[in-house]
A tleap script that builds the chain and sets N, CA, C and O, in Angstrom:
source leaprc.protein.ff14SB
mol = sequence {
  NMET THR GLU GLN THR GLN ASN ALA ALA GLN
  HIE GLU ASP ASN LYS LEU ILE ALA GLU ARG
  ARG ALA LYS LEU ALA ALA LEU ARG GLU GLN
  GLY ASN SER PHE PRO ASN ASP PHE ARG ARG
  ASP ALA THR ALA ALA GLU LEU GLN GLU LYS
  TYR GLY ASP LYS SER LYS GLU GLU LEU ALA
  GLU MET GLY ILE GLN VAL ALA ILE ALA GLY
  ARG MET MET LEU ASP ARG LYS ALA PHE LYS
  VAL VAL GLN ASP MET THR GLY ARG ILE GLN
  ILE TYR ALA SER LYS ASP CVAL
}
set mol.1.N position { 22.565 -0.871 -12.484 }
set mol.1.CA position { 21.551 -1.647 -11.971 }
set mol.1.C position { 21.513 -2.860 -12.711 }
set mol.1.O position { 21.632 -2.727 -13.929 }
set mol.2.N position { 21.367 -4.085 -12.235 }
set mol.2.CA position { 21.309 -5.225 -13.049 }
set mol.2.C position { 19.883 -5.549 -13.263 }
set mol.2.O position { 19.028 -5.181 -12.458 }
set mol.3.N position { 19.561 -6.331 -14.487 }
set mol.3.CA position { 18.272 -6.660 -14.745 }
set mol.3.C position { 17.525 -7.333 -13.540 }
set mol.3.O position { 16.339 -7.043 -13.379 }
set mol.4.N position { 18.049 -8.086 -12.804 }
set mol.4.CA position { 17.426 -8.779 -11.862 }
set mol.4.C position { 16.973 -7.683 -10.659 }
set mol.4.O position { 15.853 -7.741 -10.152 }
set mol.5.N position { 17.895 -6.760 -10.297 }
set mol.5.CA position { 17.478 -5.799 -9.363 }
set mol.5.C position { 16.407 -4.917 -9.909 }
set mol.5.O position { 15.477 -4.547 -9.193 }
set mol.6.N position { 16.511 -4.591 -11.093 }
set mol.6.CA position { 15.465 -3.769 -11.797 }
set mol.6.C position { 14.127 -4.375 -11.812 }
set mol.6.O position { 13.141 -3.658 -11.639 }
set mol.7.N position { 14.003 -5.782 -12.029 }
set mol.7.CA position { 12.853 -6.514 -11.988 }
set mol.7.C position { 12.267 -6.595 -10.574 }
set mol.7.O position { 11.052 -6.638 -10.382 }
set mol.8.N position { 13.156 -6.613 -9.614 }
set mol.8.CA position { 12.720 -6.823 -8.266 }
set mol.8.C position { 11.979 -5.420 -7.766 }
set mol.8.O position { 10.894 -5.420 -7.183 }
set mol.9.N position { 12.700 -4.291 -8.071 }
set mol.9.CA position { 12.186 -2.942 -7.938 }
set mol.9.C position { 10.891 -2.716 -8.492 }
set mol.9.O position { 10.016 -2.159 -7.829 }
set mol.10.N position { 10.684 -3.164 -9.825 }
set mol.10.CA position { 9.444 -3.176 -10.571 }
set mol.10.C position { 8.283 -3.890 -9.813 }
set mol.10.O position { 7.159 -3.446 -9.582 }
set mol.11.N position { 8.794 -5.051 -9.494 }
set mol.11.CA position { 7.692 -5.994 -8.752 }
set mol.11.C position { 7.172 -5.210 -7.448 }
set mol.11.O position { 5.963 -5.155 -7.221 }
set mol.12.N position { 8.044 -4.649 -6.658 }
set mol.12.CA position { 7.809 -3.968 -5.483 }
set mol.12.C position { 6.975 -2.775 -5.809 }
set mol.12.O position { 6.052 -2.579 -5.018 }
set mol.13.N position { 7.099 -1.914 -6.822 }
set mol.13.CA position { 6.284 -0.933 -7.219 }
set mol.13.C position { 4.812 -1.452 -7.662 }
set mol.13.O position { 3.769 -0.921 -7.282 }
set mol.14.N position { 4.881 -2.411 -8.398 }
set mol.14.CA position { 3.576 -3.002 -8.750 }
set mol.14.C position { 2.856 -3.453 -7.684 }
set mol.14.O position { 1.635 -3.310 -7.757 }
set mol.15.N position { 3.413 -4.071 -6.508 }
set mol.15.CA position { 2.808 -4.605 -5.368 }
set mol.15.C position { 2.279 -3.418 -4.544 }
set mol.15.O position { 1.179 -3.531 -4.005 }
set mol.16.N position { 2.993 -2.287 -4.415 }
set mol.16.CA position { 2.644 -1.152 -3.711 }
set mol.16.C position { 1.364 -0.480 -4.294 }
set mol.16.O position { 0.428 -0.128 -3.574 }
set mol.17.N position { 1.389 -0.314 -5.742 }
set mol.17.CA position { 0.329 0.123 -6.517 }
set mol.17.C position { -1.031 -0.753 -6.188 }
set mol.17.O position { -2.079 -0.265 -5.764 }
set mol.18.N position { -0.814 -2.053 -6.450 }
set mol.18.CA position { -2.055 -2.899 -6.000 }
set mol.18.C position { -2.484 -2.664 -4.654 }
set mol.18.O position { -3.701 -2.563 -4.497 }
set mol.19.N position { -1.758 -2.557 -3.665 }
set mol.19.CA position { -2.260 -2.255 -2.349 }
set mol.19.C position { -2.878 -0.961 -2.228 }
set mol.19.O position { -3.865 -0.852 -1.502 }
set mol.20.N position { -2.444 -0.014 -2.818 }
set mol.20.CA position { -3.043 1.286 -2.802 }
set mol.20.C position { -4.440 1.305 -3.461 }
set mol.20.O position { -5.416 1.853 -2.950 }
set mol.21.N position { -4.443 0.656 -4.640 }
set mol.21.CA position { -5.895 0.468 -5.292 }
set mol.21.C position { -6.874 -0.212 -4.533 }
set mol.21.O position { -8.072 0.063 -4.594 }
set mol.22.N position { -6.299 -1.251 -3.692 }
set mol.22.CA position { -7.281 -2.077 -2.922 }
set mol.22.C position { -7.694 -1.272 -1.652 }
set mol.22.O position { -8.755 -1.571 -1.105 }
set mol.23.N position { -6.947 -0.301 -1.166 }
set mol.23.CA position { -7.370 0.571 -0.093 }
set mol.23.C position { -8.409 1.731 -0.740 }
set mol.23.O position { -9.470 2.096 -0.235 }
set mol.24.N position { -7.969 2.081 -1.664 }
set mol.24.CA position { -8.919 3.166 -2.472 }
set mol.24.C position { -10.341 2.403 -2.647 }
set mol.24.O position { -11.395 2.911 -2.264 }
set mol.25.N position { -10.267 1.287 -3.189 }
set mol.25.CA position { -11.568 0.631 -3.397 }
set mol.25.C position { -12.350 0.321 -2.027 }
set mol.25.O position { -13.571 0.451 -1.939 }
set mol.26.N position { -11.648 -0.042 -1.117 }
set mol.26.CA position { -12.140 -0.225 0.260 }
set mol.26.C position { -12.797 1.252 0.762 }
set mol.26.O position { -13.907 1.225 1.293 }
set mol.27.N position { -12.219 2.311 0.616 }
set mol.27.CA position { -12.644 3.566 1.006 }
set mol.27.C position { -13.865 4.003 0.192 }
set mol.27.O position { -14.810 4.614 0.692 }
set mol.28.N position { -13.782 3.641 -1.124 }
set mol.28.CA position { -15.024 3.920 -1.920 }
set mol.28.C position { -16.314 3.111 -1.504 }
set mol.28.O position { -17.434 3.610 -1.608 }
set mol.29.N position { -16.122 1.993 -1.087 }
set mol.29.CA position { -17.162 1.221 -0.619 }
set mol.29.C position { -17.937 1.790 0.595 }
set mol.29.O position { -19.158 1.713 0.730 }
set mol.30.N position { -17.078 2.368 1.457 }
set mol.30.CA position { -17.564 2.880 2.713 }
set mol.30.C position { -18.407 4.253 2.408 }
set mol.30.O position { -19.083 4.764 3.301 }
set mol.31.N position { -18.338 4.739 1.279 }
set mol.31.CA position { -19.221 6.070 0.904 }
set mol.31.C position { -18.323 7.297 1.223 }
set mol.31.O position { -17.159 7.212 1.614 }
set mol.32.N position { -18.952 8.355 1.024 }
set mol.32.CA position { -18.229 9.742 1.040 }
set mol.32.C position { -18.038 10.050 2.569 }
set mol.32.O position { -19.007 10.263 3.298 }
set mol.33.N position { -16.804 10.062 2.996 }
set mol.33.CA position { -16.307 10.373 4.297 }
set mol.33.C position { -16.630 11.872 4.616 }
set mol.33.O position { -16.900 12.175 5.779 }
set mol.34.N position { -16.615 12.742 3.712 }
set mol.34.CA position { -16.600 14.087 3.791 }
set mol.34.C position { -17.544 14.814 2.825 }
set mol.34.O position { -17.196 15.546 1.898 }
set mol.35.N position { -18.845 14.483 3.203 }
set mol.35.CA position { -19.885 15.009 2.253 }
set mol.35.C position { -19.760 16.535 2.112 }
set mol.35.O position { -19.350 17.253 3.025 }
set mol.36.N position { -20.122 16.956 0.969 }
set mol.36.CA position { -20.205 18.508 0.796 }
set mol.36.C position { -21.460 18.976 0.198 }
set mol.36.O position { -21.523 19.587 -0.869 }
set mol.37.N position { -22.560 18.624 1.018 }
set mol.37.CA position { -23.889 19.017 0.679 }
set mol.37.C position { -24.468 20.273 1.275 }
set mol.37.O position { -25.574 20.751 1.024 }
set mol.38.N position { -23.419 20.807 2.227 }
set mol.38.CA position { -23.797 21.997 2.942 }
set mol.38.C position { -24.102 23.241 1.940 }
set mol.38.O position { -23.322 23.418 1.004 }
set mol.39.N position { -24.938 23.890 2.067 }
set mol.39.CA position { -25.227 25.028 1.160 }
set mol.39.C position { -25.426 26.388 1.941 }
set mol.39.O position { -26.263 26.471 2.841 }
set mol.40.N position { -24.648 27.422 1.575 }
set mol.40.CA position { -24.780 28.725 2.437 }
set mol.40.C position { -25.842 29.478 1.640 }
set mol.40.O position { -26.123 29.238 0.466 }
set mol.41.N position { -26.368 30.363 2.364 }
set mol.41.CA position { -27.393 31.247 1.839 }
set mol.41.C position { -26.923 32.694 1.906 }
set mol.41.O position { -27.675 33.564 1.467 }
set mol.42.N position { -25.791 33.007 2.399 }
set mol.42.CA position { -25.194 34.437 2.503 }
set mol.42.C position { -23.712 34.282 2.572 }
set mol.42.O position { -23.108 33.302 3.010 }
set mol.43.N position { -23.169 35.458 2.046 }
set mol.43.CA position { -21.790 35.598 2.124 }
set mol.43.C position { -21.453 36.863 3.173 }
set mol.43.O position { -22.324 37.661 3.518 }
set mol.44.N position { -20.255 36.919 3.565 }
set mol.44.CA position { -19.817 37.939 4.589 }
set mol.44.C position { -20.086 39.280 4.028 }
set mol.44.O position { -20.458 40.186 4.773 }
set mol.45.N position { -19.918 39.462 2.748 }
set mol.45.CA position { -20.075 40.864 2.187 }
set mol.45.C position { -21.561 41.189 2.247 }
set mol.45.O position { -21.967 42.255 2.712 }
set mol.46.N position { -22.412 40.182 1.735 }
set mol.46.CA position { -23.910 40.430 1.753 }
set mol.46.C position { -24.473 40.739 3.250 }
set mol.46.O position { -25.331 41.607 3.411 }
set mol.47.N position { -24.032 40.106 4.162 }
set mol.47.CA position { -24.310 40.348 5.643 }
set mol.47.C position { -23.784 41.644 6.089 }
set mol.47.O position { -24.499 42.363 6.785 }
set mol.48.N position { -22.520 42.034 5.731 }
set mol.48.CA position { -22.240 43.301 6.189 }
set mol.48.C position { -23.007 44.533 5.561 }
set mol.48.O position { -23.383 45.520 6.193 }
set mol.49.N position { -23.177 44.303 4.192 }
set mol.49.CA position { -23.935 45.435 3.609 }
set mol.49.C position { -25.406 45.554 4.132 }
set mol.49.O position { -25.881 46.677 4.306 }
set mol.50.N position { -26.142 44.422 4.388 }
set mol.50.CA position { -27.527 44.264 4.748 }
set mol.50.C position { -27.690 44.701 6.355 }
set mol.50.O position { -28.620 45.399 6.760 }
set mol.51.N position { -26.743 44.229 7.101 }
set mol.51.CA position { -26.872 44.332 8.521 }
set mol.51.C position { -25.779 45.159 9.264 }
set mol.51.O position { -25.865 45.401 10.468 }
set mol.52.N position { -24.828 45.547 8.541 }
set mol.52.CA position { -23.661 46.201 9.199 }
set mol.52.C position { -24.083 47.478 9.998 }
set mol.52.O position { -23.385 47.791 10.963 }
set mol.53.N position { -25.053 48.158 9.708 }
set mol.53.CA position { -25.358 49.432 10.470 }
set mol.53.C position { -26.442 49.212 11.666 }
set mol.53.O position { -26.928 50.116 12.345 }
set mol.54.N position { -26.695 47.936 11.773 }
set mol.54.CA position { -27.696 47.584 12.897 }
set mol.54.C position { -27.018 47.245 14.202 }
set mol.54.O position { -25.957 46.625 14.266 }
set mol.55.N position { -27.690 47.685 15.223 }
set mol.55.CA position { -27.138 47.552 16.586 }
set mol.55.C position { -27.456 45.996 16.949 }
set mol.55.O position { -28.187 45.254 16.293 }
set mol.56.N position { -26.748 45.665 18.135 }
set mol.56.CA position { -26.995 44.392 18.707 }
set mol.56.C position { -28.334 43.995 18.972 }
set mol.56.O position { -28.774 42.885 18.672 }
set mol.57.N position { -29.114 45.073 19.643 }
set mol.57.CA position { -30.507 44.832 19.856 }
set mol.57.C position { -31.353 44.715 18.862 }
set mol.57.O position { -32.290 43.919 18.924 }
set mol.58.N position { -31.135 45.494 17.813 }
set mol.58.CA position { -31.909 45.378 16.454 }
set mol.58.C position { -31.763 44.082 16.014 }
set mol.58.O position { -32.777 43.431 15.766 }
set mol.59.N position { -30.514 43.530 15.857 }
set mol.59.CA position { -30.428 42.208 15.193 }
set mol.59.C position { -31.007 41.198 16.092 }
set mol.59.O position { -31.683 40.304 15.583 }
set mol.60.N position { -30.814 41.228 17.471 }
set mol.60.CA position { -31.483 40.241 18.398 }
set mol.60.C position { -33.014 40.168 18.025 }
set mol.60.O position { -33.607 39.107 17.828 }
set mol.61.N position { -33.600 41.460 17.950 }
set mol.61.CA position { -35.063 41.465 17.672 }
set mol.61.C position { -35.441 40.891 16.345 }
set mol.61.O position { -36.437 40.183 16.202 }
set mol.62.N position { -34.681 41.189 15.444 }
set mol.62.CA position { -34.869 40.511 14.064 }
set mol.62.C position { -34.856 38.983 13.864 }
set mol.62.O position { -35.407 38.414 12.922 }
set mol.63.N position { -34.220 38.429 14.777 }
set mol.63.CA position { -34.102 36.920 14.994 }
set mol.63.C position { -33.462 36.278 13.581 }
set mol.63.O position { -33.922 35.252 13.080 }
set mol.64.N position { -32.470 36.939 13.078 }
set mol.64.CA position { -31.895 36.460 11.731 }
set mol.64.C position { -31.210 35.178 11.927 }
set mol.64.O position { -30.560 34.970 12.952 }
set mol.65.N position { -31.327 34.283 10.964 }
set mol.65.CA position { -30.455 32.970 10.999 }
set mol.65.C position { -30.098 32.791 9.596 }
set mol.65.O position { -30.964 32.770 8.721 }
set mol.66.N position { -28.741 32.650 9.328 }
set mol.66.CA position { -28.209 32.517 8.055 }
set mol.66.C position { -27.314 31.342 8.165 }
set mol.66.O position { -26.882 30.921 9.238 }
set mol.67.N position { -27.066 30.849 7.037 }
set mol.67.CA position { -25.995 29.676 6.828 }
set mol.67.C position { -24.749 30.452 6.049 }
set mol.67.O position { -24.946 31.130 5.040 }
set mol.68.N position { -23.582 30.284 6.583 }
set mol.68.CA position { -22.402 30.807 5.952 }
set mol.68.C position { -21.490 29.695 5.831 }
set mol.68.O position { -21.597 28.647 6.468 }
set mol.69.N position { -20.487 29.993 4.895 }
set mol.69.CA position { -19.487 28.858 4.853 }
set mol.69.C position { -18.200 29.709 4.508 }
set mol.69.O position { -18.217 30.648 3.711 }
set mol.70.N position { -17.000 29.245 5.246 }
set mol.70.CA position { -15.723 29.944 4.985 }
set mol.70.C position { -14.689 29.299 6.020 }
set mol.70.O position { -15.019 28.330 6.704 }
set mol.71.N position { -13.637 29.784 6.088 }
set mol.71.CA position { -12.581 29.382 6.931 }
set mol.71.C position { -12.602 30.050 8.330 }
set mol.71.O position { -12.798 31.265 8.381 }
set mol.72.N position { -12.428 29.400 9.370 }
set mol.72.CA position { -12.542 29.876 10.630 }
set mol.72.C position { -11.063 30.552 10.885 }
set mol.72.O position { -10.051 29.852 10.931 }
set mol.73.N position { -11.036 31.943 11.042 }
set mol.73.CA position { -9.741 32.579 11.327 }
set mol.73.C position { -9.490 32.858 12.775 }
set mol.73.O position { -8.335 32.840 13.199 }
set mol.74.N position { -10.478 33.108 13.538 }
set mol.74.CA position { -10.338 33.126 15.039 }
set mol.74.C position { -11.419 32.541 15.813 }
set mol.74.O position { -12.591 32.691 15.466 }
set mol.75.N position { -11.051 31.816 16.944 }
set mol.75.CA position { -12.002 31.085 17.622 }
set mol.75.C position { -11.931 31.325 19.067 }
set mol.75.O position { -11.199 30.653 19.793 }
set mol.76.N position { -12.800 32.428 19.566 }
set mol.76.CA position { -12.787 32.823 20.976 }
set mol.76.C position { -14.113 32.429 21.677 }
set mol.76.O position { -15.108 33.135 21.511 }
set mol.77.N position { -14.153 31.340 22.442 }
set mol.77.CA position { -15.426 30.923 23.068 }
set mol.77.C position { -16.582 30.857 21.974 }
set mol.77.O position { -16.606 30.083 21.017 }
set mol.78.N position { -17.433 31.714 22.263 }
set mol.78.CA position { -18.785 31.869 21.416 }
set mol.78.C position { -18.602 32.778 20.158 }
set mol.78.O position { -19.387 32.716 19.213 }
set mol.79.N position { -17.565 33.597 20.187 }
set mol.79.CA position { -17.247 34.504 18.920 }
set mol.79.C position { -16.376 33.868 18.035 }
set mol.79.O position { -15.433 33.263 18.546 }
set mol.80.N position { -16.480 33.871 16.861 }
set mol.80.CA position { -15.733 33.488 15.764 }
set mol.80.C position { -15.464 34.442 14.579 }
set mol.80.O position { -16.326 35.256 14.248 }
set mol.81.N position { -14.441 34.367 14.025 }
set mol.81.CA position { -14.375 35.339 12.740 }
set mol.81.C position { -14.298 34.245 11.645 }
set mol.81.O position { -13.540 33.287 11.803 }
set mol.82.N position { -15.004 34.357 10.633 }
set mol.82.CA position { -15.096 33.472 9.460 }
set mol.82.C position { -14.772 34.313 8.197 }
set mol.82.O position { -15.377 35.350 7.925 }
set mol.83.N position { -13.728 33.764 7.414 }
set mol.83.CA position { -13.413 34.299 6.169 }
set mol.83.C position { -14.038 33.649 5.028 }
set mol.83.O position { -13.843 32.436 4.955 }
set mol.84.N position { -14.777 34.212 4.083 }
set mol.84.CA position { -15.100 33.538 2.820 }
set mol.84.C position { -14.543 34.400 1.684 }
set mol.84.O position { -13.855 35.391 1.927 }
set mol.85.N position { -14.815 34.053 0.577 }
set mol.85.CA position { -14.280 34.753 -0.607 }
set mol.85.C position { -14.764 36.173 -0.921 }
set mol.85.O position { -14.443 36.789 -1.938 }
set mol.86.N position { -15.592 36.648 0.075 }
set mol.86.CA position { -15.890 38.055 -0.080 }
set mol.86.C position { -15.414 38.859 1.100 }
set mol.86.O position { -15.567 40.080 1.068 }
set mol.87.N position { -14.879 38.313 2.084 }
set mol.87.CA position { -14.382 39.059 3.313 }
set mol.87.C position { -14.456 38.316 4.613 }
set mol.87.O position { -14.668 37.103 4.641 }
set mol.88.N position { -14.291 39.002 5.630 }
set mol.88.CA position { -14.439 38.403 7.030 }
set mol.88.C position { -15.649 38.895 7.777 }
set mol.88.O position { -16.129 40.007 7.556 }
set mol.89.N position { -16.108 38.104 8.610 }
set mol.89.CA position { -17.234 38.626 9.436 }
set mol.89.C position { -17.099 37.938 10.791 }
set mol.89.O position { -16.653 36.793 10.867 }
set mol.90.N position { -17.491 38.648 11.880 }
set mol.90.CA position { -17.471 38.237 13.258 }
set mol.90.C position { -18.902 37.493 13.423 }
set mol.90.O position { -19.943 38.031 13.046 }
set mol.91.N position { -18.869 36.376 13.941 }
set mol.91.CA position { -20.229 35.722 14.292 }
set mol.91.C position { -20.303 35.239 15.748 }
set mol.91.O position { -19.277 35.048 16.400 }
set mol.92.N position { -21.484 35.051 16.228 }
set mol.92.CA position { -21.498 34.416 17.567 }
set mol.92.C position { -22.442 33.097 17.307 }
set mol.92.O position { -23.541 33.067 16.754 }
set mol.93.N position { -21.712 32.057 17.852 }
set mol.93.CA position { -22.235 30.696 17.703 }
set mol.93.C position { -22.397 29.951 19.133 }
set mol.93.O position { -21.401 29.772 19.834 }
set mol.94.N position { -23.590 29.553 19.515 }
set mol.94.CA position { -23.862 28.731 20.613 }
set mol.94.C position { -24.165 27.300 20.391 }
set mol.94.O position { -24.691 26.849 19.373 }
set mol.95.N position { -23.770 26.588 21.482 }
set mol.95.CA position { -23.976 25.056 21.265 }
set mol.95.C position { -25.368 24.722 21.149 }
set mol.95.O position { -25.657 23.638 20.640 }
set mol.96.N position { -26.268 25.492 21.545 }
set mol.96.CA position { -27.785 25.009 21.531 }
set mol.96.C position { -28.430 25.135 20.174 }
set mol.96.O position { -29.576 24.739 19.963 }
set mol.97.N position { -27.620 25.731 19.205 }
set mol.97.CA position { -28.127 25.987 17.858 }
set mol.97.C position { -27.977 24.730 17.064 }
set mol.97.O position { -28.338 24.695 15.887 }
savepdb mol mol.pdb
quit
């Protein structure tokens, strides 16, 4: 590789880095696109331990509402399976909540 080609390649690299830095600065000015201020108040294992032996009717009567966080492993209409660091749990989610 000649010195001229090497300089041209280095110039292209510098130009690309400058473009990427400009794009990054523009994204930072827009703020956080993916805020992570959600806080869970229960884990799958805690809910299984506390309410695992309750019937559907008992749970409905109790009117429990919790905030969980995890990866959705199964999505079937209103029923979902969510996995967090403690295990999996099946949940019911409706659009009106």
